[in-house]
VMD Tcl script that draws the C-alpha trace (Angstrom):
set ca {
  {155.31 76.84 110.43}
  {151.62 77.31 109.92}
  {149.63 75.54 107.21}
  {147.47 78.15 106.13}
  {151.37 80.50 106.38}
  {153.51 77.56 104.03}
  {150.54 77.25 101.60}
  {150.27 81.20 101.03}
  {154.09 80.39 100.75}
  {153.71 77.72 98.25}
  {150.48 80.27 96.87}
  {153.06 83.19 96.45}
  {155.91 80.98 94.46}
  {153.58 79.52 92.39}
  {152.24 83.00 90.99}
  {155.72 84.15 90.70}
  {156.33 81.07 88.30}
  {153.16 81.97 86.11}
  {153.13 83.32 82.70}
  {151.12 86.37 83.72}
  {153.58 87.54 86.62}
  {156.79 86.66 84.12}
  {154.79 88.51 81.12}
  {154.31 91.54 83.61}
  {158.15 91.85 84.23}
  {159.20 91.09 80.65}
  {156.83 94.96 79.41}
  {157.97 96.50 83.08}
  {161.61 96.00 81.61}
  {161.16 96.58 78.35}
  {158.87 99.91 79.70}
  {161.82 101.05 81.73}
  {164.84 100.10 79.33}
  {162.84 102.83 76.86}
  {163.76 106.37 77.49}
  {160.47 107.48 75.71}
  {157.99 105.51 77.41}
  {159.35 106.49 80.97}
  {159.34 110.24 79.93}
  {155.75 110.26 78.92}
  {154.92 108.20 82.36}
  {156.97 110.85 84.13}
  {155.43 114.29 81.83}
  {151.97 112.16 82.94}
  {152.32 111.73 86.46}
  {154.42 115.50 86.27}
  {151.23 117.12 85.31}
  {148.13 115.19 87.78}
  {150.52 115.95 90.95}
  {150.49 119.51 89.85}
  {146.71 119.71 89.65}
  {145.46 117.57 92.45}
  {148.40 119.93 94.58}
  {145.85 122.79 92.55}
  {142.90 121.33 93.72}
  {143.85 120.43 97.28}
  {144.81 124.02 97.92}
  {141.19 125.62 95.52}
  {143.56 127.34 93.39}
  {141.94 127.41 89.64}
  {143.14 124.74 87.18}
  {143.03 126.43 83.85}
  {142.47 124.79 80.56}
  {145.76 124.69 78.84}
  {146.90 122.45 81.95}
  {143.40 120.19 81.45}
  {144.41 120.20 77.43}
  {148.08 119.25 78.62}
  {147.18 116.54 81.04}
  {144.76 115.13 78.17}
  {147.71 114.99 75.65}
  {149.71 113.32 77.62}
  {146.78 111.08 79.07}
  {146.40 110.15 75.56}
  {150.25 109.82 74.27}
  {150.89 107.65 76.92}
  {147.50 105.46 76.36}
  {148.62 105.15 72.48}
  {152.53 104.08 73.37}
  {152.98 100.70 72.42}
  {155.04 99.80 75.42}
  {153.16 101.49 78.06}
  {149.50 99.58 76.27}
  {151.63 96.35 76.65}
  {151.77 97.13 79.66}
  {148.35 98.42 80.93}
  {147.58 94.94 79.04}
  {149.89 92.50 81.52}
  {149.22 94.55 84.64}
  {145.45 93.86 83.82}
  {146.28 90.34 83.07}
  {147.64 89.57 85.90}
  {145.14 91.71 88.42}
  {142.73 89.42 86.86}
  {144.57 86.14 87.82}
  {145.09 87.36 91.09}
  {140.72 88.29 91.68}
  {140.44 84.61 90.55}
  {142.85 83.53 93.70}
  {140.50 85.92 95.83}
  {137.08 84.53 94.45}
  {139.02 81.44 95.04}
  {139.01 81.53 97.96}
  {136.51 83.74 99.56}
  {134.18 80.70 97.58}
  {135.83 77.80 100.17}
  {135.24 80.56 103.30}
  {131.16 80.80 102.25}
  {130.43 77.45 103.41}
  {132.33 78.01 106.59}
  {130.76 81.29 107.19}
  {127.18 79.50 106.27}
  {128.12 77.33 109.14}
  {129.24 79.48 112.08}
  {126.08 81.27 110.74}
  {123.51 78.29 111.64}
  {125.07 77.22 114.65}
  {124.97 80.63 116.11}
  {121.50 81.22 115.08}
  {120.53 77.60 116.89}
  {122.40 78.90 119.94}
  {120.00 82.06 119.77}
  {116.83 79.71 119.37}
  {118.47 77.71 122.54}
  {118.96 80.81 124.57}
  {115.61 81.63 124.00}
  {113.83 78.48 125.64}
}
mol new
graphics top color blue
foreach p $ca { graphics top sphere $p radius 0.5 }
foreach p [lrange $ca 0 end-1] q [lrange $ca 1 end] { graphics top cylinder $p $q radius 0.2 }
display resetview
């Protein structure tokens, strides 16, 4: 197997063992086991889908529909399990962002070297 793919596999295993990921999975399981939390998400998703459908077809969205969606959003935000899920998702996403930043920063010197080589090649062809 290619070295880069081997390292990617190793990284994925490390991510799966990380506290942020295991916390996320734990909170997800707790949410899925709670009928009220699942119901809040479903209701909000249904209202959002209805509004998107209306927007797509150019139908007006009534004020009571907007209020219902706002109330559903508020119920999701104030549910302790769902707010915990949101925090756990944000924590895990932050870790993925940091991993991506680390990878990107390691590639910057290579990009700079490549650009310098290209510039040097262009200067030689002009002479």
